[in-house]
C-alpha positions in Angstrom: 217.9 114.9 86.9 215.4 112.2 87.7 214.4 109.9 84.8 210.6 110.1 84.0 210.6 106.4 83.3 211.5 105.7 86.8 208.6 107.8 88.1 206.2 106.0 85.8 207.5 102.6 86.9 207.0 103.6 90.6 203.4 104.7 89.9 202.6 101.4 88.2 204.0 99.5 91.1 202.0 101.5 93.6 198.7 101.0 91.6 199.3 97.3 91.5 200.0 97.2 95.3 196.7 99.2 96.0 194.7 97.0 93.6 195.9 93.9 95.5 195.1 95.5 98.9 191.6 95.4 100.8 190.8 99.0 99.7 189.2 97.7 96.5 186.7 95.5 98.4 185.9 98.5 100.7 185.0 100.6 97.6 182.8 98.0 96.1 180.9 97.4 99.4 180.4 101.1 99.8 178.9 101.5 96.3 176.5 98.6 96.9 175.3 100.0 100.3 174.7 103.5 98.8 172.8 101.9 95.9 170.4 100.0 98.3 169.8 103.2 100.4 169.0 105.3 97.3 166.6 102.5 96.1 164.6 102.7 99.4 164.3 106.5 99.1 162.3 106.1 95.8 164.2 108.8 94.1 163.5 109.9 90.5 165.6 111.3 87.8 165.7 114.9 86.9 163.8 114.2 83.7 161.0 112.4 85.5 160.8 115.3 88.1 160.3 117.9 85.3 157.5 115.8 83.7 155.6 115.5 87.0 156.0 119.2 87.6 154.3 120.0 84.3 151.4 117.6 84.9 150.8 119.1 88.4 150.7 122.6 86.9 148.1 121.6 84.3 146.0 119.9 87.0 146.0 123.1 89.1 144.8 125.1 86.1 141.9 122.8 85.4 140.9 122.7 89.1 140.8 126.5 89.2 138.7 126.6 86.0 136.2 124.1 87.5 135.9 126.1 90.8 135.1 129.3 88.8 132.5 127.4 86.7 130.9 126.0 89.9 130.8 129.5 91.4 129.0 130.9 88.3 126.4 128.0 88.5 125.7 128.6 92.2 125.6 132.4 91.9 124.6 133.3 88.3 124.9 136.9 87.4 121.5 138.6 87.1 122.1 139.8 83.6 122.6 136.2 82.3 119.0 135.2 83.1 117.0 135.6 80.0 113.3 136.4 80.7 110.8 135.1 78.2 110.2 137.3 75.2 106.7 138.8 74.6 106.4 136.5 71.6 107.0 133.4 73.7 104.9 134.2 76.7 102.6 137.0 75.7 103.9 139.1 78.7 106.3 141.9 79.2 109.9 140.8 79.2 110.4 142.1 82.7 107.9 139.7 84.2 109.7 136.7 85.9 107.6 135.7 88.8 104.6 133.7 87.5 101.7 133.3 89.9 98.9 131.4 88.3 95.6 132.4 89.8 96.7 135.9 90.7 98.3 138.8 88.8 101.9 138.2 88.0 104.3 140.3 89.9 106.2 142.7 87.7 109.8 142.7 88.6 112.8 144.0 86.6 114.7 141.1 85.1 118.0 142.3 86.5 116.6 142.0 90.0 115.0 138.6 89.6 117.4 135.6 89.8 114.8 132.9 90.3 111.5 131.8 88.8 108.2 130.6 90.4 105.1 129.1 88.9 101.9 128.0 90.6 99.5 125.5 89.0 96.2 124.4 90.4 95.2 120.7 90.9 93.2 118.5 93.2 94.1 115.8 95.8 91.9 113.1 97.3 90.9 112.8 100.9 88.1 110.3 100.9 85.2 111.7 99.0 86.6 115.2 99.5 89.0 116.6 96.9 90.7 119.6 98.4 92.6 122.0 96.1 96.3 121.5 95.8 98.7 124.2 94.7 101.6 122.8 92.7 104.4 125.4 93.3 107.5 125.1 91.1 110.6 127.1 92.0 113.7 127.3 89.8 117.0 128.5 91.3 120.7 128.5 90.6 122.8 125.5 91.7 123.5 122.0 90.8 120.7 120.4 88.6 118.3 118.6 90.9 114.5 118.1 91.3 113.1 117.9 94.8 109.5 117.1 95.7 108.1 118.3 99.1 104.6 118.4 100.5 104.0 114.9 102.0 104.3 113.0 98.6 104.1 109.2 98.6 106.2 106.9 96.4 104.0 107.3 93.3 104.3 111.1 93.5 108.1 111.0 94.1 108.5 108.8 91.0 107.0 111.7 89.0 110.5 113.2 88.8 111.6 110.6 86.2 108.3 110.5 84.4 108.1 114.3 84.0 111.7 114.6 82.8 111.3 111.9 80.2 107.9 113.3 79.0 109.3 116.8 78.6 112.3 115.7 76.6 110.4 113.3 74.4 107.8 116.1 73.7 110.5 118.4 72.4 110.9 120.7 75.5 114.0 121.5 77.3 114.3 120.3 80.9 115.9 123.1 82.9 119.4 122.3 84.2 118.8 124.1 87.4 117.8 123.4 91.0 114.0 122.7 90.9 111.9 122.5 94.0 108.2 121.4 93.7 106.0 122.0 96.7 102.5 120.4 96.9 100.5 122.6 99.2 98.9 122.2 101.7 101.8 120.3 103.3 99.7 118.3 105.8 97.6 116.6 103.1 99.0 113.3 101.9 99.5 113.3 98.2 99.2 110.0 96.2 98.8 108.6 92.7 100.3 110.0 89.5 97.6 112.8 89.0 100.2 115.5 89.7 102.5 114.6 86.8 100.7 117.0 84.4 100.6 120.0 86.8 104.3 119.5 87.7 105.3 119.4 84.0 103.3 122.6 83.2 104.8 124.3 86.2 108.3 123.6 85.1 107.6 124.8 81.6 106.0 128.0 82.9 108.7 128.7 85.4 111.4 128.2 82.8 109.7 130.6 80.3 108.8 127.8 77.8 105.1 128.2 78.3 102.8 131.3 78.8 101.4 131.6 82.3 98.3 133.6 81.9 96.1 130.7 80.7 97.2 128.5 83.6 95.1 130.5 86.0 91.9 129.6 84.2 92.3 125.8 84.5 92.9 123.0 86.9 95.0 120.0 85.8 95.3 116.3 86.7 96.8 113.5 84.7 99.5 110.9 84.7 102.2 111.2 82.1 103.8 108.4 80.2 107.4 108.6 79.2 106.3 109.6 75.7 104.2 112.5 76.9 100.8 110.8 76.5 98.2 111.3 79.3 96.9 108.3 81.2 93.6 108.2 83.2 93.5 109.0 86.9 91.4 107.7 89.8 88.7 109.9 91.4 88.1 112.3 88.4 84.4 112.6 89.2 85.0 113.3 92.9 87.5 116.1 92.0 85.1 117.7 89.6 82.2 117.6 92.1 84.5 119.3 94.7 85.4 122.2 92.3 81.9 123.7 92.4 81.5 126.9 90.5 85.0 128.5 90.8 85.2 129.8 87.3 87.9 127.3 86.1 87.8 124.5 83.7 89.3 121.1 84.4 91.9 119.6 82.0 91.9 115.8 82.2 93.0 112.7 80.1 90.4 111.7 77.5 89.4 108.6 79.4 88.9 110.4 82.7 87.1 113.3 81.0 84.2 111.0 80.0 83.7 110.2 83.7 84.1 113.7 85.0 81.7 115.2 82.4 78.8 113.4 84.1 78.8 116.1 86.8 77.7 118.7 84.3 78.9 121.6 86.5 82.4 122.3 85.2 83.7 122.6 81.7 85.8 119.5 81.0 88.7 119.7 78.5 89.9 116.3 77.3 93.6 116.0 76.1 95.5 113.0 74.8 99.0 114.2 75.4 101.2 117.0 77.0 101.6 118.6 73.6 97.9 119.0 73.2 97.7 120.8 76.5 100.6 123.1 75.7 99.1 123.9 72.3 95.8 124.8 74.0 97.6 127.1 76.5 99.6 128.8 73.7 96.5 129.3 71.6 97.7 127.2 68.7 94.9 124.5 69.0 92.2 124.9 71.6 90.8 121.9 73.4 87.1 121.5 73.0 84.8 120.9 75.9 83.9 117.3 76.4 80.1 116.6 76.1 78.7 113.8 78.2 75.8 111.6 77.2 72.4 112.8 78.4 71.9 111.9 82.1 68.3 110.6 81.4 69.6 107.9 79.0 73.1 107.2 80.3 72.0 104.1 82.2 69.1 102.7 80.1 69.1 99.7 77.9 70.3 96.1 78.2 73.9 96.7 77.3 77.0 95.7 79.1 76.5 95.6 82.9 72.7 95.3 82.9 71.2 93.6 85.9 69.6 90.2 85.5 65.8 90.3 85.0 63.6 88.8 87.6 61.2 87.7 84.8 63.8 85.0 83.9 63.1 83.2 87.2 60.6 80.4 86.9 58.6 79.5 90.0 59.8 80.9 93.4 56.6 83.0 93.6 56.9 83.7 97.4 60.5 84.6 97.1 59.9 87.0 94.2 57.0 88.6 96.1 59.4 89.2 99.0 62.0 90.8 96.6 59.3 93.2 95.2 58.2 94.3 98.7 61.8 94.8 99.9 62.7 96.8 96.7 59.6 99.1 97.0 59.9 99.7 100.7 63.7 99.8 101.1 63.9 96.8 103.3 66.7 94.4 104.0 66.4 90.6 103.3 67.6 87.4 104.8 67.7 84.3 102.4 67.6 81.0 104.2 67.7 77.6 102.6 70.1 74.7 101.6 72.7 75.2 98.9 71.4 75.3 95.3 67.9 76.7 96.0 68.6 80.0 94.3 69.5 82.4 97.1 72.4 84.2 95.1 70.4 84.1 91.9 67.4 85.9 93.5 69.7 88.4 95.3 71.4 89.4 92.0 68.0 90.4 90.6 67.1 92.8 93.4 69.0 95.8 91.9 66.8 95.6 88.8 63.7 96.1 90.9 64.9 99.2 92.7 63.4 102.6 91.8 65.4 104.7 89.3 68.2 106.8 90.9 68.0 110.5 91.0 70.9 112.5 89.5 72.2 113.4 92.9 72.1 109.7 94.1 73.7 108.5 90.9 76.6 111.0 91.2 77.2 110.0 94.8 77.3 106.3 93.9 79.6 107.1 90.9 81.9 109.2 93.0 82.4 106.4 95.5 83.1 103.9 92.7 85.5 106.4 91.1 87.6 106.5 94.3 88.3 102.8 93.9 88.8 103.1 90.1 85.8 100.8 89.4 83.4 103.3 87.8 82.3 102.9 84.2 80.4 105.7 82.6 78.1 103.3 80.7 76.8 102.1 84.1 75.8 105.5 85.3 72.4 105.5 87.1 72.5 101.8 87.6 72.4 100.5 91.2 75.6 98.9 92.2 75.5 95.2 93.3 78.3 94.0 95.6 78.7 90.4 96.6 82.0 89.9 98.4 83.4 86.5 99.0 82.4 84.9 102.2 86.1 84.8 103.3 86.4 88.6 102.9 88.2 90.3 105.8 86.9 93.1 107.9 89.3 95.5 106.1 87.9 94.5 102.8 84.3 95.1 104.0 84.8 98.3 106.0 87.7 99.9 104.0 89.9 102.6 105.5 93.7 102.8 105.4 96.3 105.6 105.8 94.8 107.0 102.6 91.1 106.2 103.1 89.8 103.8 100.5 86.2 102.6 100.3 85.4 99.0 101.2 82.5 96.8 100.0 80.0 98.5 102.3 80.7 101.9 100.8 80.9 100.6 97.2 77.4 99.3 97.6 76.1 102.9 98.2 72.7 103.4 96.6 72.7 99.7 95.6 72.6 96.2 97.1 75.1 94.5 99.4 74.8 90.7 99.4 76.7 88.8 102.2 76.8 85.0 101.8 77.4 83.7 105.4 77.6 80.1 104.3 79.9 78.8 107.0 80.0 79.3 110.7 83.8 79.8 110.5 83.5 82.5 107.9 85.3 85.8 108.5 82.1 87.6 108.0 80.8 86.0 111.2 83.7 87.3 113.2 83.2 89.9 115.8 85.5 92.4 114.2 83.6 92.2 110.9 80.3 92.5 112.7 81.4 95.5 114.8 83.0 97.2 111.8 79.8 96.8 109.8 77.6 98.2 112.6 80.0 101.0 113.4 80.2 102.0 109.8 76.4 102.2 109.4 76.0 104.1 112.6 78.8 106.6 112.1 78.2 106.9 108.4 82.0 106.9 107.7 84.9 104.6 107.2 87.0 104.7 110.4 90.8 104.5 110.3 92.3 103.7 113.7 95.9 104.2 112.5 95.6 107.8 111.5 92.3 109.0 113.1 91.0 109.9 109.7 87.7 108.7 108.1 86.1 108.6 104.7 82.6 110.2 105.0 80.1 108.0 103.1 76.5 107.6 103.9 75.8 103.8 103.7 72.5 103.9 101.9 72.0 100.4 100.5 69.8 97.3 100.7 71.4 94.5 102.8 70.8 91.0 101.6 72.2 88.0 103.5 72.0 84.3 103.0 72.3 81.5 105.4 72.7 77.9 104.4 70.6 75.4 106.1 70.9 71.6 105.6 
């Protein structure tokens, strides 16, 4: 029988022989090669793999929930749209389409997924003030406010002003897709006068404001971020264009003083968006603005009174010429060296003109209102325009993509004094002379860029001075 010790001794000798052979080096090299290959494969452990699997599963669940929420926003169920209650809007709960100016369409709430409100306002196209329908449409989708209808930069910026004004006034700005259309689409819209109509349209379309009273008014006013109303340009021209359409005009308090001079349309003055909403809901009615009597609005020697010719000493012949020109509606040419009183005498010509009729005073005030230069305390006073002798042809004639009156039009029913003191003056240029003559002949402000014109009858006294040394 073989001794076990002998077998153990043989195994130890074989192990020592193998350890001393090249096989050990081959094993170490093989291990190092496999380690480098596994490192390039960016393998992870089983524990890390399980953690990543759980994170991916949670991410898929959140993504699915977001997709379902987006689907509900884009296609809201009809039963989730809450129509305004009768206590909020004074209308049946089934009424969802709000058309201001016409009977509201009665539609069952379960069949009406969108809201529409139409508010009346006015634009400016020269002296004309065509009616503008501010249409506000609320629909499902991502929250957004889009303005269409040829708005300029001032009107586009109304999105931020209206949003801040509504929120600071305590109203809720709808988190829906809002489209505001200013019709007609071919009329350029400018200035911030559409802020108030847009805000009221959003409130009516979202059910926060009753809609029946909107049909009885027209609105114009710029909103501050706090909800206060700021004055707008051309208020008198807008009121004159309304005529007798049965509506009243809601304006900022400063603009209401100017618009009330027309005496045709009831003017409601408001200081803020909250006052307008309180009037429409019947909580606090706005009172009609009463203008000063037309017969006394321009009398007295207060601010803006024309200089008196009686203050001039001497100059008997020149004063006699002023009196004849004022009585007969003639133009004048003052000639003489500098310092002889040409400008002084010309500035006293408006005080000699016959009193303006109400129609003439309104025409003059409307033109000044377009440029934002009318002051109610100067109503019935003849305007006096004395542009600098370096004024360009555009400053004299006016015009532009949105027609604006120049010095010629602003002198309507008054006096235009042109000081052509230098032969190189821009007033002596052919373009200025042609523009002046064409304006007086065509009775309009031409605009070559857009083929549009501002119709203004140039009824004024023309006084010119020429320096002679």
